[in-house]
Backbone as numpy.savetxt, mean C-alpha at the origin, in Angstrom:
# Nx Ny Nz CAx CAy CAz Cx Cy Cz
1.73 2.52 15.16 1.20 2.59 13.89 0.59 1.07 13.86
-0.47 1.25 12.89 -1.25 0.32 12.44 -1.03 0.33 11.16
-1.27 -1.38 10.85 -1.18 -1.65 9.61 -2.17 -2.79 9.09
-2.45 -3.27 8.18 -3.54 -4.34 8.36 -3.44 -5.65 7.35
-3.77 -6.56 6.81 -3.96 -7.66 6.12 -5.19 -7.47 5.89
-5.60 -7.64 4.47 -6.94 -8.41 4.14 -6.76 -9.41 3.16
-7.17 -10.76 3.65 -6.96 -12.10 3.01 -8.43 -12.16 2.34
-8.22 -12.38 0.95 -9.53 -13.06 0.50 -9.14 -14.17 -0.41
-10.30 -15.02 0.21 -10.01 -16.52 -0.33 -11.10 -16.89 -1.54
-10.89 -17.50 -2.47 -11.88 -18.35 -3.14 -13.06 -18.68 -2.52
-12.92 -19.37 -1.32 -13.56 -20.33 -0.66 -14.17 -19.53 0.78
-15.35 -19.70 1.35 -15.51 -18.76 2.61 -14.17 -18.78 3.55
-14.21 -17.60 4.07 -12.67 -17.48 4.78 -12.71 -18.15 6.06
-14.15 -18.57 6.72 -14.33 -18.91 7.93 -13.58 -20.47 8.15
-13.16 -21.40 6.96 -12.74 -22.10 6.85 -11.39 -22.32 7.12
-10.84 -21.35 6.97 -9.35 -21.06 6.92 -8.81 -20.20 7.75
-9.92 -19.74 8.59 -9.77 -18.67 9.94 -8.80 -19.34 11.27
-8.89 -20.47 11.46 -8.19 -20.94 12.80 -6.79 -21.13 12.13
-6.62 -21.37 10.67 -5.23 -21.92 10.72 -4.12 -20.51 10.24
-5.02 -19.57 9.84 -4.31 -18.22 9.60 -4.08 -17.60 10.62
-5.22 -17.71 12.05 -4.67 -16.89 12.92 -3.47 -17.50 13.88
-3.60 -18.84 13.84 -2.72 -19.92 14.66 -1.37 -19.34 13.99
-1.07 -19.51 12.66 -0.02 -18.79 12.13 0.40 -17.70 12.37
-0.51 -16.71 11.98 0.27 -15.48 12.34 0.09 -14.61 13.82
-0.70 -15.07 14.89 -0.68 -14.43 16.19 0.52 -15.06 16.68
1.84 -15.92 16.04 2.86 -15.60 16.74 3.58 -14.91 16.00
3.48 -14.46 15.36 4.71 -13.28 13.87 3.89 -12.03 14.59
2.33 -11.33 14.94 2.13 -9.98 14.60 1.30 -9.72 15.84
1.23 -8.61 16.45 0.22 -8.05 17.32 -1.18 -7.87 16.72
-2.03 -8.91 16.96 -2.96 -8.59 16.16 -4.08 -7.79 17.10
-4.89 -6.53 16.90 -5.19 -5.75 17.63 -7.19 -6.49 17.43
-7.49 -6.37 15.74 -8.94 -6.56 15.70 -8.89 -7.29 14.55
-9.83 -8.36 14.31 -10.09 -9.12 13.28 -11.75 -8.99 12.57
-11.89 -8.71 11.63 -13.29 -9.18 11.25 -13.36 -10.08 9.98
-14.27 -10.67 9.68 -14.95 -11.60 8.55 -16.10 -10.83 7.91
-15.62 -11.42 6.83 -16.78 -10.72 5.43 -16.65 -11.99 4.50
-17.82 -12.63 4.94 -18.01 -14.04 3.39 -16.60 -14.48 3.31
-16.00 -13.65 2.10 -14.56 -14.11 1.55 -13.18 -13.58 1.83
-13.51 -12.50 3.03 -12.41 -11.62 3.39 -12.19 -11.76 4.59
-11.22 -11.81 5.10 -10.37 -11.67 6.57 -9.84 -10.38 6.80
-9.99 -9.31 7.65 -9.43 -8.23 7.82 -8.82 -8.33 9.16
-7.38 -8.26 8.86 -6.45 -8.33 10.17 -5.60 -7.16 10.35
-6.38 -6.32 11.62 -5.64 -5.11 11.95 -4.57 -5.50 12.75
-3.33 -4.99 12.52 -2.42 -5.19 13.56 -1.32 -3.85 14.47
-0.81 -4.26 15.22 0.21 -3.00 15.54 1.40 -3.40 14.65
2.23 -2.31 14.46 3.72 -2.54 13.78 4.22 -1.50 13.40
5.66 -1.22 13.79 6.39 -0.12 14.01 7.52 -0.72 12.56
7.60 -1.87 12.49 8.31 -2.18 11.83 7.88 -2.65 10.29
8.31 -2.69 9.27 7.57 -2.60 8.38 8.09 -4.36 7.24
8.00 -5.08 8.22 8.02 -6.36 7.85 6.95 -7.24 7.17
7.29 -7.91 6.19 6.13 -8.40 5.25 6.15 -9.22 5.84
4.84 -10.03 5.57 4.18 -11.63 5.97 4.29 -12.04 5.02
4.40 -11.72 3.61 4.75 -12.29 2.14 4.82 -13.67 2.33
6.10 -14.00 2.82 6.93 -15.36 2.62 5.78 -16.49 3.49
5.46 -16.09 4.40 4.88 -16.86 5.73 3.75 -17.23 4.73
2.56 -16.01 4.43 1.11 -16.26 3.74 1.09 -17.27 2.37
2.40 -16.99 1.65 2.60 -17.96 0.45 2.94 -19.07 0.78
3.88 -19.39 1.53 4.11 -20.54 2.51 3.10 -21.52 2.94
2.36 -21.01 3.64 0.75 -21.24 3.69 0.03 -21.74 2.86
-0.38 -20.73 1.85 -1.16 -21.30 0.94 -0.64 -22.38 0.12
0.43 -22.44 -0.40 1.11 -23.70 -1.02 0.90 -24.90 -0.22
1.50 -24.83 1.05 1.49 -26.30 1.94 0.11 -26.69 2.45
-1.07 -25.51 2.46 -2.46 -25.92 2.98 -3.29 -25.80 1.65
-2.94 -25.86 0.70 -3.91 -25.67 -0.73 -4.90 -24.40 -0.55
-4.54 -23.39 -0.10 -5.73 -22.36 0.01 -5.56 -21.36 -1.12
-6.20 -21.04 -1.92 -6.17 -20.01 -2.56 -6.75 -18.74 -2.33
-5.74 -17.86 -2.03 -6.03 -16.54 -1.84 -5.48 -15.35 -2.40
-5.45 -14.48 -2.18 -4.78 -13.24 -2.41 -4.83 -12.70 -0.97
-3.62 -11.50 -0.91 -3.54 -11.19 0.26 -3.11 -9.46 0.04
-3.88 -8.46 0.51 -3.08 -7.10 0.48 -2.38 -6.54 2.08
-1.45 -5.97 1.68 -0.94 -5.91 2.83 -0.78 -4.17 2.76
-1.30 -3.51 3.95 -1.40 -1.86 3.90 -0.21 -1.34 4.07
0.03 -0.20 4.37 0.98 0.76 4.93 0.82 0.73 6.14
1.48 2.10 6.59 1.08 2.67 7.83 0.16 3.37 8.11
-0.85 3.59 9.59 -1.97 4.54 9.66 -1.70 4.49 11.22
-1.56 5.80 11.25 -1.81 6.45 12.58 -3.23 6.19 13.67
-4.02 5.99 13.05 -5.26 5.68 13.71 -6.08 4.54 12.85
-6.94 3.91 14.14 -7.94 2.53 13.17 -8.74 3.52 12.31
-9.40 4.36 12.78 -10.46 4.84 12.09 -10.22 5.22 10.25
-8.74 5.61 10.31 -8.63 6.13 8.84 -8.25 4.57 8.13
-7.40 3.68 8.91 -6.98 2.39 8.55 -8.42 1.88 8.14
-9.32 1.82 8.68 -10.95 1.30 8.44 -11.48 1.66 7.37
-11.27 2.82 7.06 -11.69 3.63 5.61 -11.26 3.31 4.36
-10.32 2.62 4.70 -8.91 2.52 3.98 -8.94 1.60 3.29
-9.30 0.56 4.09 -9.54 -1.12 3.97 -10.95 -1.50 3.25
-11.73 -0.44 3.57 -13.19 -0.43 2.97 -12.92 -0.18 1.06
-12.17 0.78 1.11 -11.91 1.31 0.04 -11.37 -0.07 -1.23
-10.17 -0.11 -0.42 -8.90 -1.39 -0.80 -9.65 -2.29 -1.18
-10.69 -2.92 -0.42 -11.42 -4.07 -0.90 -12.52 -4.07 -1.84
-12.94 -2.76 -1.94 -13.46 -2.99 -3.46 -12.78 -2.95 -4.49
-11.43 -2.17 -4.28 -10.57 -2.27 -5.76 -9.93 -3.37 -5.77
-10.12 -4.47 -4.62 -9.21 -5.92 -4.83 -10.31 -6.79 -5.71
-11.48 -6.19 -5.69 -12.69 -6.92 -6.86 -12.24 -7.06 -7.72
-11.75 -5.90 -8.42 -11.09 -5.55 -9.65 -9.71 -6.79 -10.29
-9.56 -7.08 -9.54 -8.30 -7.97 -9.49 -8.02 -9.18 -9.47
-8.19 -9.87 -10.51 -8.10 -11.43 -10.42 -7.19 -12.00 -9.77
-7.68 -13.07 -8.68 -6.82 -14.12 -8.38 -5.58 -14.20 -8.55
-5.52 -14.82 -9.99 -4.21 -15.56 -10.74 -3.84 -14.20 -11.34
-3.87 -12.98 -11.29 -3.08 -11.67 -11.49 -1.97 -11.15 -10.78
-2.42 -11.32 -9.51 -1.22 -10.83 -8.19 -2.31 -11.58 -7.67
-0.86 -12.32 -6.56 -1.40 -12.90 -5.18 -0.86 -12.13 -4.09
-0.15 -11.17 -3.83 0.46 -10.32 -2.86 0.49 -9.29 -3.21
-0.34 -8.16 -2.54 -0.67 -7.12 -3.04 0.22 -5.61 -2.03
0.53 -4.75 -2.21 0.74 -3.43 -1.69 0.26 -2.19 -2.40
0.09 -1.27 -2.06 -0.64 -0.27 -2.44 -0.10 -0.08 -3.90
1.28 0.10 -4.32 1.70 0.01 -6.11 1.34 -0.99 -6.54
1.15 -1.98 -6.18 0.71 -3.14 -7.33 -1.20 -2.85 -7.49
-1.85 -2.52 -6.44 -3.09 -2.34 -6.76 -3.13 -0.74 -8.09
-2.54 -0.08 -7.44 -2.19 1.30 -8.02 -2.18 1.03 -9.57
-0.85 0.03 -9.82 -0.32 0.15 -10.99 -1.32 -0.80 -11.95
-2.20 -1.65 -11.27 -2.91 -2.46 -11.75 -4.10 -1.88 -12.45
-4.41 -1.16 -11.73 -5.78 -0.78 -12.21 -5.93 0.91 -11.69
-4.64 2.03 -12.47 -4.20 3.38 -12.61 -5.76 3.84 -13.28
-5.70 3.35 -14.38 -7.11 4.28 -15.28 -8.15 3.85 -14.78
-8.28 3.17 -13.95 -9.53 2.86 -13.30 -10.24 3.49 -11.95
-8.63 4.25 -11.13 -9.16 4.41 -10.23 -9.71 6.36 -10.33
-10.41 6.63 -9.43 -11.01 7.58 -9.37 -10.13 8.70 -9.43
-9.76 10.08 -9.72 -8.76 10.97 -8.95 -9.39 11.22 -7.73
-10.33 11.22 -7.40 -10.89 11.87 -5.97 -10.68 11.03 -5.11
-10.05 9.59 -5.37 -9.85 8.56 -4.25 -8.39 8.53 -4.38
-7.28 9.43 -5.07 -5.95 9.69 -5.31 -5.25 9.88 -3.35
-6.41 10.29 -2.77 -6.13 10.84 -1.22 -5.83 9.36 -0.42
-6.64 8.59 -0.85 -6.15 6.98 -0.10 -4.71 6.70 -0.45
-4.14 7.10 -1.51 -2.43 6.68 -1.35 -1.54 7.80 -1.50
-1.98 8.93 -2.02 -1.15 10.33 -1.20 -1.10 10.56 0.19
-2.03 10.61 0.70 -2.27 10.70 2.15 -2.45 11.94 1.97
-1.80 12.87 2.99 -1.90 14.39 3.17 -1.30 15.04 2.13
-0.55 14.44 1.20 -0.13 14.83 0.36 -0.68 15.62 -0.69
-1.96 15.18 -1.08 -2.68 15.08 -1.87 -3.04 17.11 -1.88
-3.20 17.63 -0.60 -3.46 18.86 -0.59 -2.10 19.62 -0.47
-0.68 19.14 -0.58 0.14 19.88 -0.32 0.88 20.37 -1.86
0.77 21.50 -1.94 1.20 21.95 -3.61 2.81 22.00 -3.77
3.32 22.57 -2.64 4.91 22.44 -2.62 5.42 20.93 -2.61
4.40 19.95 -2.08 5.11 18.68 -1.81 4.78 18.16 -3.52
3.64 18.18 -3.63 3.33 17.87 -5.03 4.27 18.30 -6.70
4.45 19.68 -5.79 5.46 20.39 -7.23 6.90 19.87 -7.20
7.40 19.60 -5.89 8.60 19.11 -5.94 8.82 17.64 -6.10
7.52 16.61 -6.34 7.58 15.36 -6.74 7.58 15.39 -8.26
6.63 16.20 -8.93 6.82 16.20 -10.33 7.97 16.76 -11.12
8.52 17.73 -10.28 10.16 18.39 -10.72 11.06 17.15 -10.62
11.13 16.25 -9.01 11.97 15.53 -9.28 11.95 13.99 -10.42
10.35 13.59 -10.64 10.06 12.89 -11.81 10.57 13.45 -13.06
10.27 14.67 -13.22 10.35 15.03 -14.44 11.91 15.46 -14.79
12.65 15.42 -13.74 14.12 15.33 -14.02 14.89 14.02 -14.19
13.92 13.13 -14.18 14.71 11.59 -14.57 14.99 11.18 -13.01
14.66 11.42 -11.90 15.02 10.82 -10.77 16.77 11.42 -10.39
16.53 12.51 -10.85 18.36 13.06 -10.66 17.73 14.38 -9.61
18.43 14.01 -8.34 18.27 14.83 -7.22 18.92 16.22 -7.52
20.48 16.20 -7.91 20.66 17.28 -8.39 20.14 18.07 -9.07
19.91 17.96 -10.17 18.85 18.38 -11.59 17.82 19.12 -10.80
17.01 18.13 -9.92 15.80 18.66 -9.65 15.85 19.96 -8.21
16.83 19.53 -7.88 16.89 20.64 -6.73 17.47 22.21 -7.34
18.21 21.62 -8.12 18.49 22.93 -8.59 17.56 23.60 -9.31
16.42 22.84 -10.25 15.19 23.67 -10.88 14.34 24.19 -10.03
14.41 23.66 -8.62 13.42 23.94 -7.53 13.79 25.17 -6.59
15.46 25.54 -6.93 15.92 26.47 -6.07 16.19 26.09 -4.51
16.16 24.74 -4.48 16.30 24.36 -2.98 17.47 23.54 -2.97
18.44 23.90 -1.85 19.49 22.23 -1.22 19.19 21.50 -1.73
19.93 20.48 -2.05 19.90 19.10 -2.65 19.28 18.30 -1.41
20.04 18.71 -0.24 19.30 17.84 1.19 18.45 18.03 1.40
17.76 19.15 1.05 16.29 19.53 1.21 15.54 18.64 0.96
15.89 18.56 -0.71 15.00 17.92 -1.66 14.85 16.14 -1.03
16.29 15.72 -0.69 16.41 14.70 -0.36 15.30 14.26 0.94
15.26 15.20 1.93 14.66 15.26 2.93 13.08 14.81 2.91
12.71 15.84 1.97 11.63 15.99 1.52 10.83 14.37 0.61
11.58 13.67 0.03 11.49 12.59 -1.19 11.25 11.33 -0.03
12.18 11.85 0.90 12.51 10.41 2.03 11.02 10.33 2.78
10.87 11.95 3.28 9.45 11.67 3.92 8.23 11.45 3.33
8.16 11.59 1.90 7.22 11.27 1.15 7.11 9.40 1.22
8.25 9.20 0.93 8.26 7.62 0.97 7.99 6.70 1.96
8.12 7.41 3.59 8.07 7.14 4.34 6.64 7.10 5.10
6.14 7.90 4.74 4.85 8.27 4.67 3.65 7.32 3.67
4.15 7.67 2.32 2.92 6.87 1.46 3.33 5.25 1.16
4.64 4.83 1.35 5.45 3.53 1.07 5.57 3.36 -0.58
5.21 4.30 -0.73 5.65 4.82 -2.39 6.91 4.78 -3.02
8.14 4.01 -3.14 9.09 4.61 -3.65 10.04 5.16 -4.75
9.37 6.45 -4.75 9.58 7.02 -5.93 11.25 6.99 -6.48
11.86 6.97 -5.89 13.08 6.22 -6.56 13.59 5.13 -7.59
12.43 4.55 -7.40 11.98 3.29 -7.98 11.24 3.41 -9.33
11.68 3.08 -10.64 10.60 3.59 -11.80 9.36 3.68 -11.52
8.87 2.52 -11.13 7.05 1.88 -11.38 6.57 2.68 -10.13
7.14 3.00 -9.18 6.10 3.50 -8.02 6.31 5.27 -8.39
7.67 5.61 -9.53 7.81 7.18 -9.74 6.67 7.43 -10.95
6.76 6.44 -11.38 5.18 6.61 -12.64 3.81 6.57 -12.22
3.78 5.48 -11.09 2.07 5.80 -10.84 2.30 7.02 -9.98
2.72 7.13 -9.47 2.63 8.84 -8.73 2.72 10.00 -9.82
3.41 9.67 -10.28 3.53 11.12 -11.67 2.21 10.90 -12.33
1.61 9.90 -12.80 0.32 9.61 -13.22 -0.71 10.29 -12.40
-0.45 10.18 -10.91 -1.71 10.65 -10.12 -1.60 12.06 -10.14
-0.14 12.68 -9.98 -0.09 14.00 -10.14 -0.17 14.80 -11.39
-0.67 14.10 -12.59 -0.64 14.87 -13.78 -1.97 14.75 -14.33
-3.29 13.72 -13.43 -4.38 13.46 -13.89 -5.67 14.00 -12.69
Protein backbone atom coordinates (compact mmCIF):
# COMPACT_ATOMS: atom_id res chain seq x y z
CA UNK A 1 0.00 0.00 0.00
CA UNK A 2 1.09 3.53 -0.71
CA UNK A 3 0.46 6.74 1.17
CA UNK A 4 1.64 10.30 0.78
CA UNK A 5 2.45 13.43 2.70
CA UNK A 6 1.74 16.82 1.19
CA UNK A 7 3.82 19.39 3.04
CA UNK A 8 2.96 22.99 2.20
CA UNK A 9 5.25 25.75 3.45
CA UNK A 10 4.76 29.51 3.52
CA UNK A 11 8.31 29.77 2.17
CA UNK A 12 9.61 28.02 -0.91
CA UNK A 13 9.77 24.35 0.06
CA UNK A 14 13.18 23.88 -1.58
CA UNK A 15 14.81 25.65 1.39
CA UNK A 16 13.40 23.01 3.79
CA UNK A 17 13.67 19.95 1.55
CA UNK A 18 16.99 18.62 2.84
CA UNK A 19 15.97 18.94 6.51
CA UNK A 20 12.60 17.26 5.89
CA UNK A 21 14.23 14.41 3.96
CA UNK A 22 16.95 13.95 6.55
CA UNK A 23 14.36 13.49 9.29
CA UNK A 24 11.78 11.47 7.35
CA UNK A 25 14.09 9.08 5.47
CA UNK A 26 14.85 7.31 8.73
CA UNK A 27 11.20 6.57 9.54
CA UNK A 28 9.54 5.94 6.17
CA UNK A 29 10.24 4.08 2.93
CA UNK A 30 10.10 7.00 0.49
CA UNK A 31 9.28 5.92 -3.09
CA UNK A 32 9.05 9.29 -4.85
CA UNK A 33 9.37 13.01 -4.15
CA UNK A 34 7.94 15.91 -6.11
CA UNK A 35 8.54 19.59 -5.44
CA UNK A 36 6.08 22.25 -6.56
CA UNK A 37 7.05 25.77 -5.44
CA UNK A 38 5.66 25.74 -1.85
CA UNK A 39 4.63 22.07 -1.75
CA UNK A 40 6.57 18.87 -1.20
CA UNK A 41 4.84 15.60 -2.13
CA UNK A 42 6.35 12.49 -0.53
CA UNK A 43 5.04 9.14 -1.66
CA UNK A 44 5.94 6.26 0.61
CA UNK A 45 5.17 2.61 1.06
CA UNK A 46 3.43 1.83 4.30
CA UNK A 47 1.17 -0.94 5.52
CA UNK A 48 1.12 0.43 9.04
CA UNK A 49 -1.03 3.41 9.80
CA UNK A 50 1.65 5.14 11.78
CA UNK A 51 1.14 8.89 11.90
CA UNK A 52 4.04 11.24 11.38
CA UNK A 53 2.27 14.10 13.10
CA UNK A 54 4.45 14.23 16.20
CA UNK A 55 7.69 14.12 14.19
CA UNK A 56 6.62 16.86 11.77
CA UNK A 57 5.07 19.15 14.36
CA UNK A 58 8.21 18.91 16.51
CA UNK A 59 10.36 19.62 13.47
CA UNK A 60 8.21 22.64 12.64
CA UNK A 61 8.59 24.04 16.15
CA UNK A 62 12.31 23.34 16.52
CA UNK A 63 13.34 24.58 13.06
CA UNK A 64 10.85 27.50 13.00
CA UNK A 65 9.29 26.24 9.78
CA UNK A 66 5.69 27.27 9.18
CA UNK A 67 3.95 24.52 7.24
CA UNK A 68 0.78 22.50 7.10
CA UNK A 69 0.78 18.81 6.37
CA UNK A 70 -1.79 16.53 4.78
CA UNK A 71 -1.35 12.82 5.46
CA UNK A 72 -3.23 10.53 3.08
CA UNK A 73 -4.86 7.22 3.68
CA UNK A 74 -3.93 4.02 1.79
CA UNK A 75 -3.79 3.57 -1.99
CA UNK A 76 -3.21 0.38 -3.95
CA UNK A 77 -1.43 2.12 -6.83
CA UNK A 78 0.60 5.26 -7.37
CA UNK A 79 -1.50 6.50 -10.31
CA UNK A 80 -4.65 6.79 -8.17
CA UNK A 81 -2.57 8.30 -5.38
CA UNK A 82 -1.22 11.04 -7.68
CA UNK A 83 -4.72 11.94 -8.92
CA UNK A 84 -5.83 12.16 -5.32
CA UNK A 85 -2.84 14.33 -4.38
CA UNK A 86 -3.62 16.84 -7.16
CA UNK A 87 -7.22 17.10 -5.95
CA UNK A 88 -6.24 17.42 -2.28
CA UNK A 89 -3.61 20.01 -3.16
CA UNK A 90 -6.32 22.15 -4.74
CA UNK A 91 -8.47 21.82 -1.60
CA UNK A 92 -5.61 22.68 0.75
CA UNK A 93 -5.36 26.11 -0.86
CA UNK A 94 -8.77 26.83 0.72
CA UNK A 95 -7.54 26.01 4.24
CA UNK A 96 -5.61 28.72 6.04
CA UNK A 97 -2.30 27.91 7.73
CA UNK A 98 -3.55 28.88 11.16
CA UNK A 99 -6.78 26.86 10.75
CA UNK A 100 -5.16 23.44 10.76
CA UNK A 101 -1.57 22.31 10.67
CA UNK A 102 -1.92 18.54 10.33
CA UNK A 103 -4.76 17.21 8.21
CA UNK A 104 -6.35 13.95 7.17
CA UNK A 105 -9.33 13.41 4.86
CA UNK A 106 -11.87 13.95 7.63
CA UNK A 107 -10.25 17.29 8.53
CA UNK A 108 -10.28 18.49 4.93
CA UNK A 109 -13.88 17.41 4.35
CA UNK A 110 -15.04 18.78 7.70
CA UNK A 111 -13.46 22.17 6.97
CA UNK A 112 -14.68 22.40 3.36
CA UNK A 113 -17.81 20.24 3.50
CA UNK A 114 -20.15 22.65 1.75
CA UNK A 115 -17.49 23.67 -0.81
CA UNK A 116 -16.70 20.17 -2.07
CA UNK A 117 -18.51 19.28 -5.26
CA UNK A 118 -20.60 16.07 -4.88
CA UNK A 119 -18.97 14.83 -8.09
CA UNK A 120 -15.71 14.70 -6.12
CA UNK A 121 -17.00 12.57 -3.24
CA UNK A 122 -15.37 9.53 -4.85
CA UNK A 123 -12.01 10.85 -3.62
CA UNK A 124 -13.22 10.15 -0.08
CA UNK A 125 -15.78 7.35 -0.43
CA UNK A 126 -13.48 5.40 -2.77
CA UNK A 127 -15.22 2.45 -4.50
CA UNK A 128 -18.22 2.74 -2.19
CA UNK A 129 -19.47 5.73 -4.18
CA UNK A 130 -21.14 3.28 -6.60
CA UNK A 131 -22.12 0.52 -4.14
CA UNK A 132 -25.74 1.20 -3.30
CA UNK A 133 -25.96 -1.61 -0.73
CA UNK A 134 -23.01 -0.17 1.22
CA UNK A 135 -24.42 3.36 1.01
CA UNK A 136 -27.76 2.08 2.32
CA UNK A 137 -25.96 0.21 5.11
CA UNK A 138 -23.98 3.30 6.14
CA UNK A 139 -27.02 5.56 5.99
CA UNK A 140 -29.13 3.19 8.10
CA UNK A 141 -26.33 2.76 10.63
CA UNK A 142 -25.94 6.52 10.99
CA UNK A 143 -29.70 7.15 11.11
CA UNK A 144 -29.93 4.54 13.88
CA UNK A 145 -27.62 6.75 15.97
CA UNK A 146 -24.72 4.37 15.33
CA UNK A 147 -26.56 1.59 17.12
CA UNK A 148 -25.38 -1.69 15.54
CA UNK A 149 -28.27 -3.83 16.81
CA UNK A 150 -30.99 -1.43 15.69
CA UNK A 151 -29.39 -0.84 12.27
CA UNK A 152 -28.90 -4.57 11.68
CA UNK A 153 -32.54 -5.21 12.58
CA UNK A 154 -33.73 -2.46 10.19
CA UNK A 155 -31.50 -3.81 7.40
CA UNK A 156 -32.64 -7.42 8.02
CA UNK A 157 -29.06 -8.62 8.38
CA UNK A 158 -27.12 -10.24 11.18
CA UNK A 159 -25.37 -7.82 13.55
CA UNK A 160 -21.98 -9.42 12.76
CA UNK A 161 -22.53 -8.81 9.05
CA UNK A 162 -23.14 -5.15 9.78
CA UNK A 163 -20.04 -4.96 11.96
CA UNK A 164 -17.96 -6.50 9.15
CA UNK A 165 -19.34 -4.02 6.59
CA UNK A 166 -18.68 -1.03 8.85
CA UNK A 167 -15.16 -2.24 9.65
CA UNK A 168 -14.44 -2.79 5.95
CA UNK A 169 -15.62 0.74 5.15
CA UNK A 170 -13.41 2.18 7.90
CA UNK A 171 -10.33 0.23 6.79
CA UNK A 172 -10.83 1.21 3.13
CA UNK A 173 -11.61 4.91 3.54
CA UNK A 174 -10.05 5.91 6.85
CA UNK A 175 -13.33 7.49 8.01
CA UNK A 176 -14.20 5.94 11.37
CA UNK A 177 -17.97 6.36 11.23
CA UNK A 178 -18.21 5.04 14.78
CA UNK A 179 -16.99 8.52 15.75
CA UNK A 180 -19.52 11.34 15.58
CA UNK A 181 -17.60 13.79 13.35
CA UNK A 182 -16.58 11.15 10.80
CA UNK A 183 -20.14 9.81 10.81
CA UNK A 184 -21.58 13.27 10.25
CA UNK A 185 -19.22 13.95 7.33
CA UNK A 186 -20.08 10.64 5.65
CA UNK A 187 -23.81 11.13 6.26
CA UNK A 188 -23.63 14.57 4.67
CA UNK A 189 -21.92 13.10 1.59
CA UNK A 190 -24.47 10.29 1.35
CA UNK A 191 -27.45 12.64 1.52
CA UNK A 192 -26.29 15.55 -0.66
